[in-house]
N, C-alpha and C positions, 0 to 999 in steps of 0.2 A: 527482418529486424536485426541490426548489427549487435553483436555481443551476446546474443542468446539464441540457441538453436530452438526453433518453435516446437521441436519434439521433446524439449526438456521443460519441465515445469516444477514449480514449487508446490509441494504437497503440504497443506497446512493442517494444523491440529487444534482448531478453535472449538473445543468441545466443552469447556467449562462455562456454565450459564452466565456468570458475571464477567467472564473474560479477564480475570485478574491473574491467573496462573500463566507462566511463560509458556508459549507454544513454540515449538522448534520447527525448523524447515528441513526437509530432506529433498535432495535433488533426484528426480526420477526421470526415466526416459519413456514413460507411458505416453503414447501419442494421443492428442485430442482429435475430435472429429475434423476432417479436412475442410468441411463446409459448415460454417457457423457464423451467425450474425450476433454480435455482442454489444449491448449498450453498457458503457462504463460510466460510473458516477464518482466524483470525488469532491467532498466538502470537509475533509478531515483537518486541513490546515489553512493556510492563507491563500486559498484559491477555490473557485467554484468552477467545476469542469464537467463536461459530458462529451462522449464520443461514441460513434457506432463503427465497430470494426467488422470488416468482411474478411474472414480468414481464408476463404477460397481465393480471393483476389490479392490477399496479403496487403490490403490497403484499407484506408478509412473512408467510409461513405460520407462522414461529416464529423467535425469535432469543434469544440469551442471551450475556451478557458479564459477566466477573468481573475486578476489578482483581487483578493477580497479578505479582509480581516473579520468582518461581520456582515450580516445581511444575507447569509446563504439561504435562509428559509424563504425569503422573498424572491431571490434570483434563480433558484435551482429549477423549479418546474417550468417557468417560461423558457429557460435555456434548453432543457430536455426537449420540450415541444419543438423549439426551433431546430435542434439537431435532428430530430426524427423527421421533420418536414424536409430539411435539406437532404436527408438520406432517402427520401421518398419511400418511407416504410411505415407500416402500421405496427403497433406494439405486438400484435399477435404474430408478426413475421419474425420477431426476435427468437433466438434460440436460448439465450440466457441474459441475465443482467448481473453485472459485477459492480461492487461498491466497496470503497475503502472503509475499513472497520477500525482503524486506529493503529497505534496510539496517535492522539491528536487532540484537538479541541473537543471537549465533551459535547457542547452544543452542536458543533458542526457535524460530529459523528452521528448524533441522533437525527439530524436533518437528512443526511444522505442515506442512512440505513432505513429510516422510515419511508423515504421516497422509493428506494429500491424494493423494499418489501411490498409496499402498496402497489407498485407497478407490476411486480411479479405475480401478486395475487390476482390482480385484475386481468392480466394477460395469460394466467396459468403457465408461467414460465419459471424455471429455477433461478434463484438469486444466490450468488456466491460472494464471500467476503475476502478481500485482499488487504493484507496489512500494509501500512504506509512504509514500513521498513523494507519489506520485500519489494515494493514498487520502486523505492529509491535505489536499492541494490541491483535490481535486475539488469539494467543496461551495462553494468560493470562486471557481470558474471560471465566468465569465459571458460569453457570446459578444459582449455589447455593452459590457463593462466595459473601461476602460483602466488599471485599478489592478493592478499586479503582485502576485503571490503568492509569498512565500518559504516553502517547506516545509522544516523543519529538525529534525534529531534530534541530541541531545547525543552526541558521540563521545568525550567526556572529554578531559582535558588541553588545554582551550582550543580544541578542534576540534569541528566539527559535520559531519554528513552533510546536505547541502543541495541543493536545486534551486530555481531561480527561473523562474516562469511569467509570461507576460503575462496580462492579464485575459481574453483569449480562448483561453488554453491553449497558446500557442506557447512553446517552451522558450527562455528568455533566457540562462540559465546552466545548463549541463548538470549532472546529479547528480554529486557528488564529495564526498570528505572534504576539508575545508578549515579553515584558521584563521578565527576570527570576522572578522578584518580583510577577508578575501576576500568574506565574505557582504555586507559593507557596500558592495561594488561595485554591489549591486542598488539602492542609494539613488539612483544616477544616473537610474534609470527613473522616479523620483517616489515619493510615499508608497506604501508597500506593506502588504498584509495579511501578517502573520507568523503561521504556524501550526505546531504540532508541539511535542514535549516540550522543545525548546530555545527556544521563542518568548520566554519571559520573559527568558532570559539574553541573547538578541540585543537585545531592546528596551531592556534596562537599559544596554547599552553602545553604543546607537545614536549615531552621531556628531552632536553638537549643531549642526554646520553644515548638516545636512540636515533636510528637513521630517520631522516625527515620523511613525511608522508609522500607516497608516490604521486598523489594528486589530491587536490582539495576542491570540491564542487559544492558551494552553498546553493541550495535550491529552496525556495519558500514552500514548495509543494512538489510531490512527485509528478512526473510526466503522465498525463492521462492515457497516453498511448500504451504505457507499460501496465497500467491498471487493466486496460482492455486485453492485452496479450496474456497476462497472467490469468485474467478472468476466463479466457477461452480455454485455459489449460488445466485448471484445478478440478479436483473431484468435488462435485456439489454436495456429496454426502459428508465431506470433511471440511471444506472451506465454508463454514456457516456464516451467515450475515448477522453476527452478533458483535456488540461493541467490545473492542479489545483495548481497555483503558490502561492496563498495567498498574493503575493505582485507583483507589476509590475516588469518584467524582465529588467535588465540593457541593454541588447542588444535585438534588434527587428529583425524579419525576414523582407525580402523585402515586402512580402504581408502585414505585419502589418504596415510597414512604409507607404505603399501606401494608407492605410485606414485613415491615420491621416489628 
């Protein structure tokens, strides 16, 4: 995979039950198992995607992705079944399952996380959570680069979910929901790569007194390939499959309402 040494992985800190506190990312060189089959799932944003990664072959057995603003609940399980059949694998043959945990659509997150947890429970396999911001940034992280990476998702009303990484993966600004003005603090680190579904919006309002962005890449959703590669690399005891909202959801589940 270009842009990221497979021996480098994002170590996540998703330890707060509600997932509201900012978790940071540290770049580590702890190697993952060289032979691993990973099912990756993403329904966090405007895509429904699934893939099976074979780390031994450094290739995908199968993958599928569809642009989708709604309807993830109906589309996801049939898609996963198709991907597993195309990969000629049973669920018990998997080593782990990776799922995007946000930030993103609250409904979409619940669909993907519920599916991942359910499959993991049925197959007795670990399930790991990958943030959308990490998946967006991963292809732009280069151990030798000095160019920062801004990963950003439109949170509406002039705000974004964002995190800023150095070129080697160190977190410069922790993930948070913030007004656009706060994102521009990253300009002090020099020209940056901007990636995510808010990339165009940020670039359009980039302060003229700063050097222009190094690149602007608007993507409606992160590449499922990077969700899978990061999923193969993280520590399952740290990268927990819990929703990472960064703000309280507008709608609550019955279980959440019962806890009030």
